[in-house]
C-alpha positions in Angstrom: -16.6 -111.9 -22.4 -19.1 -111.1 -19.6 -22.9 -112.5 -20.3 -24.9 -110.0 -18.3 -25.0 -106.3 -19.4 -24.1 -104.8 -15.7 -24.8 -101.0 -15.0 -27.8 -99.6 -15.7 -29.1 -100.2 -19.1 -28.5 -97.5 -21.9 -30.1 -94.3 -22.2 -31.9 -93.2 -25.3 -29.2 -90.2 -25.7 -26.3 -92.7 -25.7 -26.9 -92.8 -29.6 -27.7 -91.0 -32.1 -30.9 -89.7 -33.0 -33.0 -91.8 -35.5 -29.9 -94.8 -35.1 -31.5 -98.4 -33.6 -29.6 -100.1 -31.4 -28.1 -103.7 -31.8 -31.0 -105.4 -30.1 -33.5 -103.9 -32.9 -31.4 -104.7 -35.9 -29.8 -107.9 -35.1 -26.4 -106.3 -35.2 -23.4 -108.5 -34.7 -20.7 -106.0 -34.0 -20.2 -107.2 -30.2 -19.8 -110.6 -29.0 -22.5 -113.2 -28.7 -22.9 -114.3 -25.1 -21.1 -117.5 -24.5 -23.1 -120.2 -23.2 -21.6 -123.1 -21.1 -20.7 -126.3 -23.3 -22.3 -129.5 -22.1 -19.5 -131.6 -21.5 -21.0 -134.8 -22.8 -21.8 -133.4 -26.2 -18.4 -134.1 -27.9 -19.4 -134.4 -31.3 -19.1 -130.2 -31.1 -15.4 -131.0 -29.3 -12.6 -129.1 -32.0 -10.3 -131.6 -30.6 -12.6 -134.9 -30.9 -13.3 -133.9 -34.6 -9.3 -132.9 -35.4 -8.1 -136.6 -34.0 -11.3 -138.1 -35.9 -10.0 -136.7 -39.1 -6.6 -137.2 -38.3 -7.4 -140.8 -38.1 -9.6 -141.2 -41.1 -6.7 -140.2 -43.1 -4.0 -142.5 -41.4 -6.5 -145.8 -42.3 -7.0 -144.5 -45.6 -3.0 -144.1 -46.4 -2.6 -147.0 -44.4 -4.8 -148.9 -46.7 -3.1 -147.7 -49.8 0.1 -148.4 -48.7 -0.5 -151.6 -48.0 -2.0 -152.8 -50.8 0.8 -151.4 -52.6 3.6 -152.3 -50.5 2.5 -154.7 -47.5 0.8 -154.6 -44.2 3.7 -153.4 -42.5 4.6 -150.2 -44.8 0.7 -149.1 -44.6 0.5 -149.3 -41.4 4.1 -147.4 -40.9 2.9 -144.7 -42.9 -0.5 -144.5 -41.1 1.5 -143.9 -37.9 3.8 -141.7 -39.6 0.5 -139.6 -40.7 -0.7 -139.2 -37.2 2.8 -138.0 -35.9 3.7 -136.1 -39.2 0.5 -134.1 -38.2 0.5 -133.9 -34.3 4.1 -132.2 -34.6 3.1 -129.8 -37.6 0.4 -128.3 -35.2 2.8 -128.4 -31.9 4.4 -125.9 -34.2 2.0 -123.6 -34.4 0.7 -124.1 -31.3 -1.7 -121.4 -29.4 -2.9 -120.7 -25.4 -6.4 -119.4 -27.3 -9.0 -121.5 -27.0 -10.2 -123.0 -30.1 -14.0 -122.9 -29.6 -13.3 -119.9 -28.1 -15.8 -116.7 -29.6 -13.9 -114.1 -32.0 -10.6 -116.9 -31.3 -9.5 -115.6 -34.9 -9.0 -112.4 -33.1 -7.7 -113.5 -30.4 -5.3 -115.6 -31.7 -3.7 -112.4 -33.8 -3.3 -110.7 -30.7 -1.6 -113.2 -29.2 0.8 -113.4 -31.9 1.8 -109.6 -31.0 2.1 -110.3 -27.6 4.8 -113.0 -27.4 7.1 -111.0 -28.5 6.7 -109.1 -24.9 8.7 -111.7 -22.7 11.9 -110.5 -24.0 10.6 -107.4 -22.3 9.7 -108.0 -19.3 6.1 -108.8 -20.2 4.2 -112.2 -18.5 0.6 -112.7 -20.7 -2.3 -114.9 -20.0 -4.8 -116.2 -22.1 -8.6 -116.6 -21.9 -8.8 -115.9 -18.2 -12.4 -116.3 -16.2 -13.8 -113.2 -14.2 -15.5 -114.9 -11.0 -18.8 -113.9 -10.1 -19.0 -110.5 -8.2 -20.2 -110.4 -4.4 -23.7 -109.5 -5.9 -23.5 -112.4 -7.7 -23.2 -110.9 -11.7 -22.1 -113.5 -14.0 -18.4 -114.5 -14.8 -16.7 -112.7 -18.2 -13.9 -113.7 -19.7 -10.5 -111.8 -20.5 -9.0 -112.5 -23.1 -5.0 -111.3 -22.6 -4.6 -110.4 -19.2 -1.1 -108.3 -19.7 1.2 -107.7 -16.6 4.5 -106.0 -17.0 7.4 -103.1 -16.5 4.6 -100.7 -17.7 1.3 -102.3 -15.5 -1.5 -104.4 -15.9 -3.4 -104.6 -18.5 -6.9 -106.6 -19.5 -7.2 -106.8 -23.5 -10.1 -107.6 -25.0 -9.8 -108.8 -29.1 -13.1 -107.9 -31.3 -13.2 -108.8 -34.7 -16.1 -106.3 -36.4 -17.8 -105.7 -39.7 -14.8 -103.6 -42.0 -17.7 -102.2 -44.0 -19.0 -99.9 -41.1 -16.9 -97.3 -39.7 -16.0 -96.9 -36.1 -16.2 -93.1 -34.6 -16.3 -91.6 -31.2 -18.1 -88.8 -29.8 -16.3 -86.7 -26.8 -15.0 -89.5 -25.6 -17.9 -91.0 -24.1 -19.6 -93.0 -26.7 -18.1 -95.0 -29.3 -20.4 -96.3 -32.5 -19.4 -98.8 -34.7 -21.9 -97.5 -37.8 -25.6 -97.3 -36.0 -24.5 -99.3 -33.5 -24.0 -97.6 -30.0 -21.0 -99.6 -28.6 -21.7 -98.8 -24.7 -22.6 -101.9 -22.9 -19.3 -103.5 -25.2 -16.8 -101.1 -23.2 -19.0 -101.1 -19.6 -18.5 -104.8 -20.1 -14.4 -104.7 -20.5 -14.0 -102.2 -17.6 -16.3 -103.8 -15.4 -14.4 -107.3 -15.7 -10.9 -105.0 -15.7 -12.2 -103.9 -12.4 -13.2 -107.4 -11.0 -9.4 -108.1 -11.7 -7.8 -105.3 -10.0 -9.9 -106.2 -6.9 -9.5 -109.6 -6.7 -5.5 -108.6 -7.9 -5.1 -106.5 -4.7 -6.5 -108.4 -2.4 -3.9 -111.5 -3.1 -0.6 -109.1 -3.4 -2.1 -106.6 -0.8 -1.4 -103.1 -2.4 -3.1 -101.6 -5.0 -3.6 -103.4 -8.7 -5.0 -101.0 -11.2 -6.4 -102.7 -14.3 -6.1 -100.5 -17.4 -8.9 -102.1 -19.6 -8.8 -102.3 -23.5 -10.3 -103.1 -27.0 -8.3 -104.6 -29.9 -10.7 -104.0 -33.0 -10.1 -106.0 -36.3 -11.6 -105.5 -39.2 -12.9 -101.9 -39.8 -10.6 -98.6 -40.0 -9.9 -96.9 -37.0 -9.0 -93.2 -37.4 -6.7 -92.6 -34.2 -4.1 -94.6 -32.5 -5.3 -95.0 -28.7 -8.4 -93.1 -27.9 -9.9 -94.1 -24.1 -13.3 -94.3 -24.4 -15.9 -94.6 -21.1 -11.9 -95.2 -19.8 -11.8 -98.0 -21.8 -8.0 -97.8 -24.4 -9.5 -98.4 -28.0 -7.6 -98.7 -30.8 -6.5 -101.2 -34.1 -6.0 -104.8 -33.2 -2.7 -104.3 -34.9 -1.5 -101.4 -32.8 -1.7 -104.4 -29.5 2.0 -104.7 -29.0 2.5 -101.1 -29.6 0.2 -99.8 -27.1 1.9 -101.8 -24.3 5.4 -100.9 -25.5 5.6 -97.0 -25.7 4.4 -97.2 -21.8 6.7 -95.8 -18.8 8.0 -97.9 -16.7 6.0 -98.3 -13.1 6.7 -101.6 -12.1 9.5 -103.4 -10.4 10.5 -106.9 -11.7 9.6 -108.4 -8.9 6.0 -106.4 -8.8 5.8 -108.5 -11.7 6.6 -111.4 -11.0 4.7 -111.8 -7.9 1.6 -109.5 -9.9 1.6 -112.2 -12.4 1.4 -115.6 -10.1 -1.3 -113.6 -8.4 -3.1 -113.6 -11.4 -2.8 -117.2 -11.9 -4.7 -118.3 -8.9 -7.2 -115.7 -8.6 -8.3 -115.8 -12.6 -8.5 -119.2 -13.5 -8.6 -120.4 -17.5 -11.5 -119.6 -18.8 -11.3 -123.4 -20.4 -10.7 -126.5 -19.8 -6.7 -127.3 -20.1 -5.2 -130.5 -21.7 
């Protein structure tokens, strides 16, 4: 998600009287800003940590088997340890970056969306939204879905399950005492930027519907549109897309998908 607030500052009437905001209480209902990861700080790279643990386990097993059965057996055990772990993790491969914020929620949505491929949907994960014309900070669309029913920018959120979620007049969303206006405006802005870039690429208007899939607290509705953003429980992400009417042909879907690959690059480095 983007790291800067867009639009006008929230007005006092956007929250119930006497209810503090996240900034005054230090609430964590929203997602913290994504700060740039220094490329030289390899210790914080999960891939480096993973290989460190993998090699450490191989060394320990290699030494034990060497003592028990000789160095050839020990070497073979160490190699098999590394190979087995690489294979095991490849079976549970995910396109969501391990170091991304709210990665657990994003992976849950990603698993739901995989099955939509057979229905003609194409999906990109963790795509960057380039700077806009005013140079406003770039953001991230967790899941960009292109399919027969249209184009969607889905953001996955993990919120505190102890706080209730409610809406007022389809214009205000609250997580406990916290007004989520900025969060919704951010999601809508990202979808608008994606729409502009896709439309410019393909030569016709490509609306992109913003939505937020929430994990954690109970959501007392199926799908609610709040500030032009669809809001629903995270486990409904697949059904949210499947029940919509077809408006795009297979050719349209493929053309928009290819445009999205160019216009919205990966947010994180790829292997």
